[in-house]
C-alpha positions in Angstrom: 7.8 -26.4 -5.7 7.3 -23.8 -3.0 5.9 -20.3 -2.7 7.3 -18.1 0.1 6.4 -14.7 1.6 9.2 -12.1 1.2 10.1 -9.4 3.7 7.9 -7.0 1.8 4.9 -9.1 2.4 4.6 -10.3 -1.3 4.6 -13.9 -2.6 7.6 -15.2 -4.5 7.6 -18.4 -6.5 6.8 -21.1 -7.3 10.4 -22.2 -7.0 12.2 -25.5 -6.4 13.5 -26.5 -3.0 17.1 -25.8 -4.2 16.3 -22.2 -4.9 14.7 -21.8 -1.5 17.9 -23.3 0.1 19.9 -20.8 -1.9 17.8 -18.0 -0.5 18.3 -19.4 3.0 22.1 -19.6 2.5 22.2 -16.0 1.2 20.3 -14.8 4.3 17.2 -13.8 2.3 15.1 -16.4 4.0 15.2 -18.5 7.2 13.4 -21.5 8.8 10.7 -19.1 10.2 9.8 -17.7 6.7 6.2 -18.4 5.8 5.8 -20.8 2.8 3.4 -23.2 1.2 3.8 -26.1 -1.2 2.3 -25.7 -4.6 -1.2 -27.1 -4.6 -1.7 -26.5 -0.9 -3.4 -23.5 0.8 -1.7 -24.0 4.2 1.0 -21.5 5.1 3.7 -23.0 7.3 7.2 -22.1 8.3 10.0 -23.4 6.1 11.4 -25.4 9.1 8.2 -27.4 9.1 9.0 -28.9 5.7 11.2 -32.0 5.6 13.1 -30.5 2.7 14.5 -27.8 4.9 14.4 -29.2 8.4 17.2 -31.7 7.7 20.3 -31.2 5.6 19.9 -32.3 2.0 23.4 -31.8 0.7 25.2 -28.5 0.3 23.0 -25.8 -1.2 24.1 -23.8 -4.3 26.8 -21.3 -3.5 25.6 -17.7 -3.9 27.5 -14.5 -3.5 25.6 -12.6 -0.7 26.4 -9.4 -2.5 24.5 -10.5 -5.5 20.8 -9.6 -5.3 18.4 -12.5 -5.9 15.9 -11.4 -8.5 12.2 -12.0 -8.2 10.9 -15.2 -9.6 7.9 -15.5 -11.9 4.7 -14.7 -10.1 6.0 -11.7 -8.2 4.0 -8.5 -8.9 5.8 -6.1 -11.4 9.0 -8.0 -11.2 10.2 -6.4 -7.9 13.6 -7.4 -6.5 13.6 -10.1 -3.9 14.2 -8.4 -0.5 15.8 -10.0 2.5 13.3 -12.2 4.3 12.9 -12.4 8.0 14.0 -8.8 8.6 12.1 -6.4 10.8 9.9 -4.1 8.7 10.2 -0.5 9.9 7.1 1.7 10.3 6.9 4.6 7.9 7.8 7.9 9.4 5.2 10.6 9.9 6.8 12.8 7.3 6.8 10.0 4.7 3.1 9.2 5.5 2.2 12.9 5.1 4.2 13.2 1.8 2.4 10.1 0.3 -1.0 11.4 1.4 -0.1 14.9 -0.1 0.8 13.4 -3.4 -2.5 11.4 -3.6 -4.4 14.5 -2.5 -2.8 16.6 -5.3 -3.7 13.9 -7.8 -7.3 14.0 -6.6 -7.4 17.8 -6.7 -6.2 17.8 -10.3 -9.0 15.4 -11.2 -11.5 17.9 -9.8 -9.9 20.8 -11.7 -12.3 20.7 -14.7 -15.4 20.9 -12.5 -13.8 23.6 -10.3 -13.1 25.7 -13.4 -16.7 25.5 -14.4 -17.9 26.6 -10.9 -15.4 29.4 -10.9 -16.7 30.7 -14.2 -20.3 30.7 -12.9 -19.2 32.6 -9.7 -17.2 35.1 -11.8 -20.3 35.8 -14.0 -22.4 36.7 -10.9 -19.6 38.9 -9.5 -19.2 40.7 -12.8 -23.0 41.3 -12.9 -22.8 42.8 -9.4 -24.6 39.9 -7.7 -23.4 37.9 -4.7 -23.1 34.2 -5.6 -25.7 32.1 -3.7 -25.6 28.5 -2.6 -28.2 27.7 -5.3 -25.9 29.2 -7.9 -23.0 27.1 -6.7 -25.1 23.9 -6.5 -26.4 24.4 -10.0 -23.0 25.2 -11.4 -21.5 22.1 -9.8 -24.2 19.8 -11.0 -23.6 21.1 -14.5 -19.9 20.5 -14.7 -19.2 17.5 -12.4 -19.4 15.2 -15.3 -16.3 16.9 -16.7 -14.3 15.6 -13.7 -16.0 12.2 -13.4 -13.8 10.3 -16.0 -10.6 11.5 -14.3 -11.9 10.5 -10.9 -12.9 7.1 -12.1 -9.5 6.6 -13.8 -7.6 7.6 -10.7 -9.7 5.3 -8.5 -9.1 2.4 -10.9 -5.3 3.1 -10.9 -5.2 3.3 -7.1 -7.3 0.1 -6.8 -4.9 -1.8 -9.0 -1.8 -0.6 -7.2 -3.2 -1.2 -3.7 -4.5 -4.6 -4.6 -1.3 -5.9 -6.3 1.4 -3.9 -4.5 -0.2 -2.5 -1.3 0.8 1.0 -2.6 -1.0 4.1 -3.7 0.7 6.3 -6.2 2.1 8.4 -3.4 3.3 5.4 -1.4 4.9 3.9 -4.6 6.8 7.1 -5.2 8.1 7.4 -1.6 8.9 3.7 -1.1 6.1 2.8 1.3 3.8 -0.2 1.4 0.7 -1.4 3.2 1.0 -4.8 4.9 -1.2 -6.9 7.2 -0.3 -6.7 10.8 -0.8 -10.4 11.5 1.9 -11.8 9.3 3.2 -8.8 7.2 1.8 -10.4 4.1 0.4 -8.6 1.1 -2.7 -6.6 2.1 -4.6 -7.2 -1.2 -7.8 -5.8 -2.4 -9.9 -6.5 0.7 -7.6 -5.0 3.3 -5.6 -2.4 1.3 -8.5 -1.0 -0.7 -11.9 -2.0 0.5 -11.5 -2.0 4.3 -8.8 0.6 4.5 -10.3 3.0 2.0 -13.9 2.2 1.2 -15.3 2.0 4.7 -13.7 5.2 6.0 -14.8 7.0 2.8 -18.5 5.9 3.4 -18.3 7.1 7.1 -16.8 10.5 6.0 -19.9 11.1 3.8 -22.1 11.3 6.9 -22.7 15.0 7.9 -20.9 16.1 11.1 -20.0 12.5 12.0 -17.9 12.2 8.9 -15.8 15.3 9.7 -15.3 14.1 13.3 -14.2 10.7 12.1 -11.7 12.2 9.7 -10.2 14.3 12.5 -9.9 11.3 14.9 -8.6 9.1 12.1 -5.7 11.5 11.3 -4.8 12.1 15.0 -4.4 8.3 15.6 -1.2 8.4 13.5 0.6 10.2 16.3 0.3 7.0 18.5 3.2 4.7 19.2 2.1 2.3 16.4 1.7 5.1 13.8 -1.5 3.6 12.7 -4.6 5.6 11.7 -8.1 4.4 12.6 -8.5 3.0 9.0 -5.4 0.9 9.7 -7.0 -0.6 12.7 -10.2 -1.2 10.7 -8.3 -3.1 8.0 -5.7 -4.7 10.3 -2.8 -3.1 8.4 0.2 -0.9 8.9 2.4 1.2 6.6 6.1 0.2 6.3 9.2 1.3 4.5 9.9 -0.8 1.5 13.7 -0.1 1.6 14.6 0.4 5.3 18.0 1.8 6.1 20.8 -0.9 6.6 21.4 -2.0 10.1 24.9 -0.5 10.0 23.6 3.0 9.4 20.3 2.9 11.3 20.1 5.3 14.2 22.8 7.6 12.9 
């Protein structure tokens, strides 16, 4: 039994050697595909296994037009993509759209607290007084608990999606995924959530330095690799889950 890494960076299996040969015949895997035997922690190329380096009889015949579905163990039952294909970097527009969706969700979570602050400001204005910083601080401390459950819920949802799929809500809706640069495997909790999101968030809380870091972080996406600073910190990049077919690419 073997587990292989698909073109989307996710693990598929365990499956029998015959099924792996069927994927190879269908063009959904090749001898350079990363795989490991069940019970082993060593990732190797399929060609390194005796089962695939030498012919072992004709593999099962599969219609290439028929999609190979995900085997047990794949997150959320996603369809098995072609393996060994080049993963395309997400475009700037798609990256911006995903970030915008995640930002809107975060803003909605802050809405209960913002409403309370607005009421306090409105009361001062109606009384003919100019709202002070002290007033805003007091108002915020009194209503922030109203937004806290929503913020915790959103953070938990994003953590689960990023850990299991390498996708935030925005990236999931727009068909993007975070993968590791080294081998394009699933980024997981450490790289997709903790390193990529947690460390930059802590830096951004530092007065002045945090704002400068955020600006530099965003500007890095205009580089050739389309990777922000937080991508370099985590060793990740953002790719299209469903890239355009080769026959239509570049049109």
